[in-house]
N, C-alpha and C positions, 0 to 999 in steps of 0.2 A: 028543524036541521040538527045533523049529529057536527058538531065542528070540531070534531079531532081529525073528520075527513078533509077538512081545509088543511092542515100540514101537510107539508110536500115532503113526498115519500123519502129524499133525498136527507132532509134533516131529520126525518125518524130514524132512519138507518145509523147517521151517525150519533145521535143521542144514545143508540142502543149499544152502539161500538165505544162511545165515552164508558157509558154503565158497564159495561164487560171488561174495559183495561183497568178500571178504578175496582172492580173485585178482583182481578187476577193480582194487583199491585196488593190489594191486603191480603188475600190469600197468601202471598209470596213472603209478606212481613211476616205474618204467624208462623209460615215453615221452615224460616231462616232465620240467621243472625244479621249481625249489620256488616257484614264482611264484602268486600268489593265482588269476592267471587259467589255469594251469595249461601255460602255453607255457615253453621254454626260455627263461632269462634267458643273454643273450648281450649282452659288452660289446665293443667292436671298438675300439682305440686312434686311429683316424682312420678318413676317409673310404673309401678305399680297400677295408679291410677289411668295414666297415661296410656297402658295396654288396652284397659278395660274400654275407653273413649275410642279408640280406635278400632275396637272389634266391634263393640255395639253401634257405633254411628257411621264407619265406613266412610263411604263417599259424601255423605252429607254434613260431616264435621271438618275442620281443621285445626289440629291438635297442637298446643305449644305446652312445654315442661318447664317450669322453673329449676331445676335439679337436671342440667345437665350430664352427658356419659361421661363419666367418669368420676362425679364428683360425690363423696361420701354424703348421704342426705342430712343426715344428724348435725352435719356442721354447714348446713346451707346459708349464706346471710344473702339478703335481698336490697340491692340499690332503690332511691326513690323511684328513680327512672321504669324497673320493673313493677314499682307498686303501682304507678302512673297505669302502666301498660295493663296491669292486672285489672285495673277498674275499666277499662274496656272491651273486655271479654265478654260472654253471652252468659256461658257458664264457668264457675270455679271449683273444681272438684281437688280437696285438699282431706287429708287425715290430721285431725285436730290433737295435740300432743306431741307427734313424732319429731316435726320442724317449727321450733318457737318463733323463729324469723318468717314460715311461711302462716304462721296465724294471727300476728302483727300486721301482714302485710296485707291479709284477707279483711282484718278489722277494719283497716283504714282504705280499703279501695271504695266501698259502696255498691259491689257488684248485686244485682239483683237475685239471681241464681246460684248461690254458693249449696256444696253436697259436701258436707263434713261424713264421710266413711266411718268414723266413729260411732256416729248415729244408726247404721245401716246394721250391724251385727252386733252383739253385747261383747265389749272388751272384759279381758279376765286379768286377773295380778296371778303373773308366774314366778316363782322364784326358780332354785334349781330343783334338781329331782328328790330333795329330802335327804341328803347325806348330809351327815354332821359339818354344817358350818359354824359353830359358838367360838365368840371370839372375832368373829371377822367381820369387817365392813360391809354395806354393801350386795352381800349375797345370800339373804334372807327372803321374806316377803317384799321387802321393798327392793330385789334388788337389781330395778332399772334406775332407781337414782333420780332425784328432783335436780340434779343439776342441768339436764338437758329440757326441764320443762315436761317432764313426761309423768308427774305425781297427777293424780286426782283426788285429792283427801289426803289421807293417811298412807294408803297403801299406791303403789304404781302398776297403774293399767299397762299390759304388755301391746302395743299398735301393729304388732306385726302379725294381722290376721290374713293377709293375702296367701302365708305360706301354709297355709291350710284351706285346702281346695272349696271343702263345703263352705267355711265363711268365708273363704272368696267370693264364693258363690251368690251368697248373700248380698256383699256389695255391689258383685255386677248388676242384681236385680234393681238394685237401689239407683246405680247411676243410670240404666236404662229406662227408668219411670222419670227420672230428671230430664233426662234428654226429651222424653215424648213431651213432658209439661213444657219445655222450652223450646219445642219445633214439633207441635202437634200435629201439621202437616205431613210430615215423614214418621207419624207413631205407631206407623204398621210394622215399617221397618226396622224401627229400633226394637220393639216387642221381638219380631224373626230371631232380630241380632243376637238378642240376650237370651232366647230359649238356645240358641245353637250353641252359645258359649255356655252354658249352665250345662248343657250336656256334656259338652266335652269336660269340664271341668268336675261333672260327678264319673265321667268316665277315669278322668285320673285318680281322683279320688281311691276306684276300686283296684287299679294300679297299686298303687300305696298298701292299701290294706292288704290284698295278695301278697305282694313283693316283701312285705315286712311282718310276716304271720309269724314264721319258724326262724327266730335266730339263735346264734349262740349266746350272746349277749342283749342287751335292753339297755345298756349306758354310752351315751357316746357324747366326746369333750370337744366344745368348739369354741374360738376366742369369742364371738359375740353370740350372747345370750339372746338368739332372734327366733329361736324354734321351738319356743313353748306349747304352741297353739299345735303344731306340728306332732312335735311328741306328746301330748295330750291325746291327739287324735290317734294317733297308732299305738300307743302305749309302751311309748320309749322314756327315757330317762335323760334329758339334756343336764350337761354339767357346763356351765358356763365360766372361762376364765376371767371374761370380764364381763361386767353389766351389758347394758345396751349402747354403751358405746364402745365400740370397739378398737379405738385407739388408746383408751387406759391402760392403767398399768396395774395390773394384778399385786397384792402383796405377797410378800415372801410366806406367809401363812397360808395366801390361798393355795400357794403354788403347792406346799409340801402336801397339804388337804388333798389338790387332785390327783398330786402321785398315788395316794394311799387308795384314793378310789379306782383310779386306772388299775392297780394292783388285784385289788379286792374284786371288782365288775369284770375283769379281762378285756378291759379296753385295747384296742389294736390301735388307733388311730386318733388325732389331734386337728380335728379341722380348724383351717381358715379361711378367709373370705378372697375374693378379686379385688374389691375396694379397699382393703386397709392392709396394714403392712402385717407380715405371716412372722415377724421377729419372734414373739411371744408363743406362737404355736411349737414354733421348731425350737424354740429354748425348752418347754415342759417335753418335747418330744424327745429333744436329746439327753434330757435326765431320765427319762422314763423307758426309754428305749422303745417308743413308739414309731410309727410310721405320718407321713403327716398328709393329707390331702384336702381338697375343694368342699366346704359344703356353702352353699350360696344363698345370702338370704334376698337374692332381688330385688334390691333397691335401684338396681342400675344395669344397664346392658353396656357391654365393651367387647373391647376384640379380645379381651382375656377369657370374656365369660364361655362357660359350656356349654354354650346353644347361643341362637340367635334372637330367641324371643320366651317368655314366662313358661310354655309349656316344654321346649327343648330342656331349659336348665332345669325345671322340676324334674324332668325323668332325669337329666344328670345328676341330679342331689339323688335321687332314687338309687340309683347303680352305686353312687358311691359311699351312701347309707348302707346298701345291702354287704358289700363287701365289707365295709368296715364292723358292721355287726355281726359277719357270719351268717349269712343267710343259708338256711340248709335244705 
């Protein structure tokens, strides 16, 4: 006699239902984070990584950022309470060396899924364009300075990879892969969203290539030496008034040198940014008879930004560069 026939049908149905519920719960646990809304909790250190998480994660993620709008990322300080909350995130996205306070907090947080964007695309050392800076401090190959923790070895690697659409696309792929790993139940969606974003960044790169192909000059002056990757990608020469820190004061020798560069290279414009003071840029422009305009390093979006998101601000940057460089 087959004893299994003695099991009441109602009991068997209940067992199947319980098993299905357990499987669903396990699938849910593997497909999303521990948030009350079932979404993957992602903490991004600052805007460019927040943007990637939101575009790739969409409805499957809840994204918080450590750097609030209007705060200069390099100057960010983190409280013990913020460090504690960081430890509750399912995924943390940051760029090591850009924000020393974040580096320290991440190390203390104990988060399992940590993504360092600096490992997703090769970092390079960028000084200024190669014009003569002999006798000046902080404007050679080590032009990004150690005082903000940006040094890796003897020379400082430039962290501003998001200002090059090609390198930013490489970071996007890495972020997408990290979200897939943390939330495999929605891997197909993350992959699809990543592919769409990479395609948009590829198109943006083409816009910059075409838009900056023929210009009267290839040199631009900016308060914040954040555009080394962009300059290298499109064959331009960046001259930073300050180093990586937009608030630092340039030396008199540096200001004198920039006046000479502006004259020699037919520079028309001194660029400043929205999150830092324009005092130095206006001072140099006044001394040299140049105009001023915005070149946004996209470290945060505020009401003063020339666009509502990464793509809009980058296209504004392109227009401002075309105007300043004399696009033909």
